C-alpha positions as CSV (number, residue, x, y, z in Angstrom):
1,M,9.0,42.2,-3.3
2,Q,12.0,41.0,-5.0
3,G,13.9,40.4,-1.7
4,A,11.1,38.1,-0.5
5,R,11.6,36.0,-3.6
6,Q,15.3,35.5,-3.2
7,K,17.1,33.3,-0.8
8,E,20.9,33.6,-0.7
9,G,20.8,34.6,-4.3
10,N,18.9,31.5,-5.3
11,I,15.9,31.6,-7.5
12,M,12.6,31.0,-5.7
13,V,9.9,31.3,-8.1
14,L,9.7,29.1,-11.3
15,G,9.3,31.9,-13.9
16,D,12.7,33.4,-13.0
17,F,14.4,30.4,-14.4
18,L,13.0,31.1,-17.9
19,K,14.2,34.8,-17.5
20,K,17.6,33.6,-16.4
21,Y,18.2,31.0,-19.2
22,A,16.7,33.2,-21.9
23,A,19.4,35.7,-21.0
24,E,22.3,33.2,-20.3
25,R,21.8,30.5,-23.1
26,P,19.2,32.0,-25.4
27,D,20.0,29.8,-28.3
28,R,20.1,26.5,-26.5
29,E,17.4,23.9,-27.2
30,A,15.0,23.9,-24.3
31,V,12.0,21.9,-25.7
32,V,12.0,19.4,-28.6
33,F,9.0,17.5,-29.9
34,Q,9.5,15.5,-33.2
35,D,10.7,18.2,-35.7
36,R,9.7,21.2,-33.6
37,R,12.5,22.8,-31.6
38,F,12.3,25.7,-29.2
39,T,15.2,27.6,-27.6
40,F,15.2,29.1,-24.2
41,R,14.6,32.4,-25.9
42,D,11.5,30.9,-27.6
43,Y,10.3,29.2,-24.4
44,D,10.5,32.4,-22.4
45,R,8.7,34.4,-25.2
46,M,5.9,31.7,-25.7
47,T,5.2,31.4,-22.0
48,D,5.0,35.3,-21.6
49,R,2.6,35.3,-24.5
50,V,0.4,32.6,-22.7
51,A,0.6,34.4,-19.4
52,T,-0.5,37.8,-21.0
53,G,-3.4,35.9,-22.8
54,L,-4.5,34.6,-19.5
55,L,-4.4,38.0,-17.8
56,K,-6.5,39.4,-20.8
57,L,-9.1,36.6,-19.9
58,G,-9.3,37.8,-16.3
59,V,-7.1,35.1,-14.8
60,R,-5.5,36.3,-11.5
61,K,-3.1,34.8,-8.9
62,G,-4.4,31.6,-7.4
63,D,-6.9,30.8,-10.2
64,R,-6.7,27.2,-11.6
65,I,-5.9,26.7,-15.3
66,G,-6.8,23.2,-16.8
67,I,-4.5,21.7,-19.4
68,Y,-6.3,19.1,-21.5
69,I,-3.4,18.6,-24.0
70,P,-1.1,15.6,-24.4
71,N,2.7,15.9,-24.2
72,W,3.1,18.6,-26.7
73,P,5.1,21.8,-26.3
74,E,1.8,23.8,-26.0
75,H,1.1,21.9,-22.8
76,L,4.4,23.3,-21.4
77,F,3.7,26.9,-22.6
78,V,0.3,26.9,-20.8
79,Y,1.7,25.3,-17.8
80,L,4.7,27.7,-17.3
81,G,2.6,30.7,-18.7
82,A,0.1,30.1,-15.8
83,V,2.8,29.7,-13.4
84,K,4.5,33.0,-14.4
85,I,1.5,35.0,-13.1
86,G,0.8,32.9,-9.9
87,A,-2.0,30.9,-11.4
88,V,-2.1,27.1,-10.8
89,A,-1.5,24.6,-13.6
90,V,-3.9,21.5,-13.4
91,P,-3.0,18.9,-16.0
92,V,-6.0,16.7,-17.1
93,S,-5.2,13.3,-18.5
94,W,-6.0,12.8,-22.1
95,R,-7.3,9.3,-21.2
96,F,-10.0,10.7,-18.8
97,T,-13.7,9.9,-19.4
98,P,-16.1,12.8,-19.5
99,Q,-17.1,12.1,-15.8
100,E,-13.3,12.2,-14.7
101,I,-12.9,15.4,-16.6
102,R,-16.0,16.8,-14.9
103,F,-14.8,15.8,-11.4
104,V,-11.2,17.4,-11.9
105,I,-12.6,20.7,-13.4
106,D,-15.3,20.9,-10.7
107,D,-13.1,19.9,-7.8
108,A,-10.2,22.1,-8.8
109,G,-12.4,25.0,-9.7
110,I,-10.9,25.4,-13.1
111,S,-11.8,28.7,-14.7
112,V,-9.9,28.4,-18.0
113,L,-9.3,25.2,-19.8
114,A,-6.7,24.9,-22.7
115,M,-7.2,21.9,-24.8
116,T,-6.9,20.2,-28.2
117,A,-9.6,18.7,-30.3
118,G,-8.5,15.2,-29.8
119,F,-5.8,12.5,-29.5
120,M,-5.3,8.8,-30.3
121,G,-8.9,8.5,-31.6
122,M,-10.4,10.3,-28.5
123,D,-12.7,13.2,-29.2
124,F,-11.9,15.9,-26.6
125,I,-14.5,18.3,-27.7
126,Q,-17.2,15.6,-27.4
127,N,-15.9,14.6,-24.0
128,L,-16.1,18.3,-22.8
129,A,-19.5,18.9,-24.3
130,A,-21.0,15.8,-22.5
131,V,-20.4,17.6,-19.2
132,R,-20.1,21.3,-20.1
133,G,-23.5,22.2,-18.4
134,E,-22.3,20.8,-15.1
135,L,-19.1,22.9,-15.0
136,L,-20.0,26.0,-13.0
137,S,-16.5,27.2,-12.5
138,L,-15.3,27.0,-16.2
139,R,-15.6,30.4,-17.9
140,Q,-13.4,30.1,-20.9
141,V,-12.0,27.4,-23.1
142,V,-8.9,27.9,-25.4
143,I,-8.5,25.4,-28.2
144,L,-5.3,24.7,-30.3
145,E,-7.0,24.1,-33.7
146,R,-8.9,27.1,-35.1
147,D,-10.9,25.0,-37.5
148,K,-12.1,22.7,-34.7
149,A,-13.3,25.6,-32.3
150,A,-17.0,25.1,-31.2
151,E,-19.1,28.0,-30.3
152,G,-17.6,30.0,-27.4
153,M,-14.1,28.5,-27.7
154,I,-11.1,30.8,-28.3
155,P,-8.5,29.8,-30.9
156,Y,-5.1,29.5,-29.4
157,D,-3.5,31.9,-31.8
158,D,-6.2,34.5,-31.0
159,F,-5.6,33.9,-27.2
160,L,-1.8,34.6,-27.3
161,A,-1.1,38.2,-26.6
162,E,2.1,40.4,-26.6
163,P,3.4,41.1,-23.1
164,G,3.4,44.5,-21.5
165,P,3.4,46.2,-18.0
166,A,0.5,44.2,-16.7
167,L,2.6,41.0,-17.1
168,E,5.5,42.4,-15.2
169,K,3.3,43.5,-12.4
170,A,1.7,40.1,-12.1
171,K,5.2,38.3,-12.2
172,A,6.4,40.6,-9.3
173,A,3.5,39.4,-7.1
174,V,4.3,35.7,-7.2
175,Q,5.8,34.4,-4.0
176,P,7.7,31.0,-3.2
177,D,4.9,29.6,-1.1
178,D,2.2,30.2,-3.7
179,P,0.5,27.1,-5.3
180,T,1.8,26.3,-8.7
181,L,0.6,22.8,-9.6
182,F,-2.1,20.4,-8.8
183,I,-1.6,16.8,-9.4
184,Y,-4.5,14.5,-9.0
185,T,-3.9,10.9,-7.7
186,S,-6.4,8.2,-6.7
187,G,-4.5,6.3,-4.1
188,T,-6.1,3.1,-2.7
189,T,-9.6,4.7,-2.2
190,G,-10.1,5.3,-5.8
191,V,-11.3,8.9,-5.1
192,P,-9.1,11.5,-6.7
193,K,-7.4,14.2,-4.6
194,A,-5.0,16.9,-5.6
195,S,-1.6,17.4,-4.1
196,V,-1.0,21.2,-3.9
197,L,2.7,21.9,-5.0
198,T,4.2,25.3,-4.5
199,H,7.2,27.1,-6.3
200,R,9.2,26.3,-3.1
201,N,8.3,22.6,-3.2
202,L,9.3,22.3,-6.9
203,I,12.5,24.4,-6.7
204,S,13.7,22.7,-3.6
205,Y,12.7,19.2,-4.9
206,T,14.4,19.6,-8.3
207,G,17.5,21.1,-6.7
208,G,17.9,18.0,-4.7
209,Q,17.2,15.8,-7.6
210,I,19.8,17.6,-9.7
211,A,22.4,17.3,-6.8
212,S,21.7,13.5,-6.4
213,T,21.7,12.5,-10.0
214,G,24.4,14.7,-11.6
215,F,21.7,16.4,-13.8
216,S,23.5,19.7,-14.0
217,G,25.6,20.5,-17.0
218,D,24.7,19.7,-20.5
219,H,22.0,17.1,-20.6
220,R,19.1,16.0,-22.8
221,L,16.2,14.3,-21.0
222,L,13.7,12.1,-22.6
223,L,10.1,12.7,-21.4
224,N,7.9,9.7,-22.4
225,I,5.6,9.6,-19.4
226,P,2.4,11.7,-19.0
227,L,2.5,15.3,-17.8
228,N,-0.3,14.7,-15.3
229,H,2.2,12.8,-13.2
230,V,5.0,14.4,-11.1
231,G,7.5,12.3,-13.0
232,G,6.6,14.3,-16.2
233,A,5.5,17.6,-14.8
234,V,8.2,18.0,-12.1
235,M,11.1,15.4,-12.5
236,A,11.4,16.1,-16.2
237,V,10.0,19.5,-17.0
238,I,11.0,21.5,-13.9
239,A,14.3,19.7,-13.5
240,C,15.3,20.6,-17.0
241,L,14.1,24.2,-16.3
242,N,16.0,24.5,-13.0
243,A,19.2,23.0,-14.6
244,G,18.9,24.8,-18.0
245,N,18.8,21.4,-19.9
246,T,16.8,20.2,-22.7
247,V,13.5,18.2,-22.4
248,V,12.9,15.9,-25.5
249,M,9.1,15.0,-25.5
250,M,7.2,12.1,-26.7
251,D,3.4,12.2,-26.7
252,M,3.0,8.4,-26.2
253,F,5.1,5.6,-24.8
254,N,6.1,3.2,-27.6
255,P,9.2,1.0,-27.0
256,E,10.8,1.2,-30.5
257,E,10.0,4.9,-30.8
258,T,11.8,5.5,-27.5
259,L,14.8,3.7,-28.8
260,K,14.8,5.6,-32.0
261,T,14.6,8.9,-30.1
262,I,17.4,8.0,-27.8
263,E,19.6,7.5,-30.8
264,K,18.4,10.4,-32.9
265,E,18.4,13.1,-30.0
266,K,21.4,11.6,-28.2
267,I,19.5,11.4,-24.9
268,T,21.6,11.4,-21.8
269,V,19.0,11.0,-19.1
270,I,16.0,8.7,-19.0
271,G,13.6,7.9,-16.2
272,Q,11.0,5.0,-16.4
273,V,9.4,2.2,-14.6
274,P,10.7,-1.3,-15.0
275,A,8.1,-2.3,-17.3
276,Q,9.0,0.4,-19.8
277,Y,12.7,-0.6,-19.8
278,A,11.8,-4.3,-20.2
279,L,9.6,-3.5,-23.2
280,E,12.4,-1.6,-24.8
281,L,15.4,-3.8,-24.0
282,L,13.6,-7.0,-24.7
283,N,12.6,-5.7,-28.1
284,P,14.0,-7.8,-30.8
285,N,15.2,-4.7,-32.7
286,V,17.1,-3.1,-29.8
287,E,20.5,-4.1,-31.2
288,K,19.8,-1.8,-34.2
289,Y,20.0,1.3,-32.1
290,N,22.9,3.1,-30.5
291,L,22.0,3.8,-26.8
292,T,25.4,4.7,-25.7
293,S,24.6,8.4,-25.2
294,I,22.7,7.5,-22.0
295,Q,24.5,8.6,-18.8
296,V,21.7,8.3,-16.3
297,A,19.0,5.6,-16.3
298,I,16.5,6.1,-13.4
299,V,14.3,3.2,-12.4
300,S,11.2,4.4,-10.5
301,S,8.3,2.7,-8.5
302,Q,10.3,-0.4,-7.4
303,P,13.8,-1.8,-7.1
304,C,15.2,-3.0,-10.4
305,P,15.0,-6.8,-11.0
306,S,18.2,-8.6,-11.7
307,E,17.5,-9.4,-15.3
308,L,16.7,-5.8,-16.0
309,I,19.8,-4.5,-14.3
310,L,21.9,-6.7,-16.6
311,A,19.9,-5.5,-19.7
312,I,20.4,-1.9,-18.9
313,R,24.0,-2.4,-18.2
314,S,24.6,-4.2,-21.5
315,K,22.4,-2.3,-23.8
316,M,22.7,1.3,-22.3
317,G,26.2,1.0,-20.8
318,V,25.2,2.4,-17.4
319,M,24.2,1.0,-14.0
320,P,20.6,1.8,-13.4
321,R,19.6,4.1,-10.5
322,N,16.7,3.1,-8.3
323,A,14.3,5.8,-7.1
324,Y,11.6,6.1,-4.7
325,G,9.0,8.9,-4.4
326,L,5.4,10.1,-4.3
327,T,3.2,12.8,-5.8
328,E,3.0,14.4,-2.4
329,V,6.7,15.0,-2.1
330,S,7.1,16.4,-5.6
331,G,8.9,13.4,-7.1
332,A,11.4,10.7,-6.4
333,I,13.2,11.7,-3.1
334,T,15.7,8.9,-3.0
335,F,18.3,7.7,-5.5
336,T,20.8,5.0,-5.6
337,H,24.4,5.9,-6.5
338,P,26.1,4.8,-9.8
339,D,28.6,2.6,-7.9
340,H,26.0,0.6,-6.0
341,G,26.5,-2.9,-7.0
342,E,23.8,-5.3,-8.3
343,E,23.0,-6.9,-5.1
344,K,22.1,-3.4,-3.6
345,L,20.0,-2.5,-6.5
346,K,17.8,-5.6,-5.8
347,Y,16.4,-4.2,-2.6
348,S,17.6,-0.6,-2.1
349,V,16.1,2.6,-3.4
350,G,19.0,4.8,-2.3
351,R,19.5,7.8,0.1
352,P,17.3,10.8,0.5
353,I,18.0,14.0,-1.6
354,P,19.3,17.1,0.2
355,G,16.6,18.9,2.0
356,V,14.5,15.8,3.0
357,D,14.4,14.3,6.4
358,L,13.4,10.7,6.0
359,V,12.6,8.5,9.1
360,I,10.9,5.1,9.8
361,M,8.1,5.3,12.3
362,D,5.9,2.8,14.2
363,E,2.2,2.9,14.8
364,Q,2.7,5.4,17.6
365,N,4.8,7.8,15.4
366,K,7.9,6.8,17.4
367,V,11.0,6.9,15.1
368,L,12.4,3.3,14.8
369,P,16.1,2.3,14.8
370,M,18.0,1.2,11.8
371,G,17.0,-2.2,10.3
372,Q,13.4,-2.1,11.9
373,V,10.4,-2.1,9.4
374,G,7.9,0.7,9.9
375,E,6.1,3.5,7.9
376,I,8.2,5.9,5.8
377,A,7.7,9.4,7.0
378,L,9.2,12.6,5.4
379,K,9.6,16.3,6.2
380,G,11.3,19.1,4.2
381,D,10.7,21.8,1.6
382,P,9.7,19.3,-1.2
383,V,6.8,18.0,0.8
384,M,3.4,19.4,-0.4
385,K,1.4,22.1,1.1
386,G,-1.5,19.6,1.6
387,Y,-4.4,18.3,-0.4
388,W,-6.7,20.6,-2.1
389,K,-9.9,21.0,0.0
390,R,-9.2,17.8,1.9
391,P,-8.6,18.9,5.6
392,D,-9.4,15.5,7.0
393,E,-6.9,13.9,4.7
394,D,-4.2,16.4,5.7
395,K,-4.8,15.5,9.3
396,R,-4.5,11.8,8.5
397,V,-1.2,12.1,6.6
398,F,0.6,14.8,8.7
399,D,1.5,14.3,12.3
400,N,2.0,16.9,14.9
401,K,5.7,17.3,14.2
402,G,5.0,18.0,10.5
403,Y,6.0,14.7,9.0
404,F,4.1,13.4,6.0
405,H,3.3,9.7,6.4
406,T,3.6,7.9,3.1
407,G,1.7,4.8,3.8
408,D,4.7,2.9,2.5
409,M,6.7,0.4,4.7
410,G,10.4,0.3,4.7
411,R,13.7,0.2,6.8
412,I,16.9,2.1,6.8
413,E,20.0,0.0,6.0
414,E,23.5,0.3,7.6
415,D,24.7,2.6,5.0
416,G,21.7,5.0,5.4
417,S,19.9,3.8,2.3
418,L,16.2,3.0,2.2
419,A,14.8,-0.4,1.5
420,I,11.1,-0.5,0.5
421,V,9.1,-3.3,2.1
422,G,5.7,-2.6,0.7
423,R,2.6,-0.4,0.9
424,K,1.0,-0.3,4.4
425,K,-2.4,-0.7,2.8
426,E,-1.2,-3.4,0.4
427,M,0.2,-5.6,3.3
428,Y,-2.0,-8.5,4.1
429,I,-1.9,-10.7,7.2
430,R,-1.7,-14.5,6.8
431,G,-2.4,-16.3,10.0
432,G,-0.8,-13.5,12.1
433,E,2.2,-12.9,9.8
434,N,2.6,-9.7,7.9
435,V,3.2,-10.2,4.1
436,Y,4.5,-7.4,1.9
437,P,3.6,-8.0,-1.8
438,P,6.8,-6.3,-3.3
439,E,8.9,-8.8,-1.6
440,V,7.0,-11.7,-3.1
441,E,7.0,-9.8,-6.6
442,E,10.7,-9.4,-6.4
443,A,11.1,-13.2,-5.8
444,L,8.8,-13.9,-8.7
445,A,10.8,-11.5,-11.0
446,K,13.8,-14.0,-10.7
447,H,11.8,-16.9,-12.2
448,P,13.0,-17.3,-15.9
449,D,9.4,-17.5,-17.1
450,V,7.9,-14.5,-15.4
451,M,7.6,-11.3,-17.4
452,M,5.5,-9.4,-14.8
453,S,3.7,-10.2,-11.6
454,A,1.3,-8.7,-9.0
455,V,0.6,-10.1,-5.6
456,V,-2.4,-9.2,-3.6
457,G,-4.1,-10.5,-0.4
458,R,-7.5,-12.2,-0.7
459,P,-9.9,-13.4,2.1
460,D,-9.4,-16.9,3.5
461,P,-11.8,-18.5,6.1
462,V,-9.0,-20.2,7.9
463,M,-6.0,-17.9,7.6
464,G,-7.9,-14.6,7.5
465,E,-6.0,-13.6,4.3
466,V,-3.7,-15.4,1.8
467,G,-1.7,-14.4,-1.2
468,R,-2.7,-14.5,-4.7
469,A,-0.2,-14.0,-7.5
470,Y,-1.3,-12.7,-10.9
471,I,1.5,-13.5,-13.4
472,M,2.1,-12.5,-17.0
473,P,4.5,-15.2,-18.5
474,K,7.2,-14.4,-21.0
475,P,6.3,-15.1,-24.6
476,G,6.8,-18.7,-25.5
477,T,6.8,-20.0,-21.9
478,N,4.3,-22.2,-20.2
479,P,5.0,-22.0,-16.4
480,T,2.7,-23.8,-13.9
481,A,1.3,-22.9,-10.6
482,E,3.1,-25.7,-8.8
483,G,6.3,-24.9,-10.6
484,I,6.0,-21.3,-9.4
485,K,5.4,-22.4,-5.8
486,T,8.3,-24.8,-5.8
487,F,10.5,-22.1,-7.1
488,L,9.5,-19.7,-4.3
489,K,10.0,-22.4,-1.6
490,D,13.8,-21.8,-1.7
491,R,13.5,-18.0,-1.6
492,L,10.6,-17.2,0.8
493,A,9.3,-18.4,4.1
494,N,6.3,-20.6,3.6
495,Y,3.6,-18.1,4.8
496,K,4.8,-15.7,2.1
497,I,4.1,-18.1,-0.8
498,P,0.8,-17.2,-2.5
499,E,-2.0,-19.6,-2.1
500,D,-3.3,-18.9,-5.7
501,V,-1.2,-18.5,-8.8
502,I,-3.1,-17.2,-11.7
503,F,-1.7,-16.6,-15.2
504,R,-2.7,-13.8,-17.5
505,A,-1.8,-12.9,-21.0
506,Q,-1.9,-9.3,-19.9
507,L,-2.1,-7.5,-16.6
508,P,-4.1,-4.2,-16.2
509,L,-1.5,-1.4,-16.5
510,T,-1.5,2.4,-15.9
511,L,-0.1,4.7,-18.5
512,L,3.2,4.7,-16.4
513,G,3.4,0.9,-16.8
514,K,2.4,0.1,-13.2
515,V,0.1,-2.7,-12.4
516,K,-3.4,-1.4,-11.6
517,K,-3.8,-3.3,-8.3
518,L,-7.3,-1.7,-7.8
519,D,-8.6,-3.6,-10.7
520,L,-7.2,-6.9,-9.2
521,Y,-8.8,-5.8,-5.8
522,D,-12.2,-5.3,-7.6
523,E,-11.9,-8.7,-9.1
524,I,-11.3,-10.3,-5.7
525,K,-14.1,-8.3,-4.2
526,K,-16.5,-9.7,-6.9
527,E,-15.3,-13.1,-6.3
528,F,-15.3,-13.3,-2.6
529,G,-18.1,-10.6,-1.9
530,K,-15.9,-8.6,0.4
């Protein structure tokens, strides 16, 4: 069995990393949260106790384990404890409504749910109780707080168990292609679906991430994004596990707390979306903090605007590194290089990590030459096994050569790097001309009064579709629609300039700081009736 788990001496199942580092660097910090600190010896020991507790509850290989806990160490202990015995971790967002919780537990077939009583004013026990009668798969609930345990719930301390032969037997049965993690995403349809990620996916992915970002060695990574996203669950947690590095956790994003934590914990690696960096580095108190420990600053979801490049360089002392990725491919699969200049960072998201074949395809799945715009398609070990119980979706996104079609539009530059043009489904057609919203948003980001923007298409009786720009101005500014359009005329073709410019004090944001365009589409649908 062990031979099937090894490939040229490399670790092929996640639990073996804990065993490795508990032996090689037992006293090194593995997990830090506020004043709680756990070494690799502690990490291995705690996940063994969770794994044994799960076995005693009747959990077997392939069973799904829900984790309704914020970014706390116990979330990681349950996550990796489940993974050690071949069970599948299913993180449940603490922001979910009772009906969203019901959907995930029911869809995944979660048999055991680990939870806390509440967080940020939300009553998790009440949320679960509201739908408990509808959850046919859920057999056991483990709760962190003994004094809050409702009838039938098992206190976490009672659930933990001392490891023995049964645990070693369960560990030995785990194989590289066994599922390890379900991450739910909604996409443009609004209907959640889970990407099924395996041990091979996560180990191959994080190996490529480490090689592309220089994350091996002695690093401390700040985790301030949710663990129900691959950015947290894979790019932070599993990358640190793979490299034997330290993950420093925050349970909520707060700009000033992030700055304090960077200084206090001497953070060397941080990965955030542009909005998070902007909120931190435009903070009036930023000069109070020493951020010079940062060695790698990853910017995900979109290329880094010029103003933000300058802010990261001046305040953190490093050149930001753009990244592009998706849940379905385990994380960000391209990164720019530290020596890429400011001009390149305005449009490029870098080259693919090792182990990923990235091509640009046309509508007939024909590979396009360099410089031509088409759909980004990917193949390689980091790509998911498929969607959970969604065979029709699998057929839609995988072609007959095994390429995963991302739904994102891009082109390959002369140096082999990728430039993102936009979402295939976000693209709108104005009078026969294709318009990609990110291109317009990048131009808007150069306007001195624009803090954040989101561009979408809306129906038009003459042109078919035209653009609408939602803009959040910077504090103390008062831009006008005409002024914005005049500014864009020097930067974009006329057909790309939005017909409507709407100013908002706030834009709807996800927990990751991305604009929730579905909310804007819903607004347009109500306004235009289609």
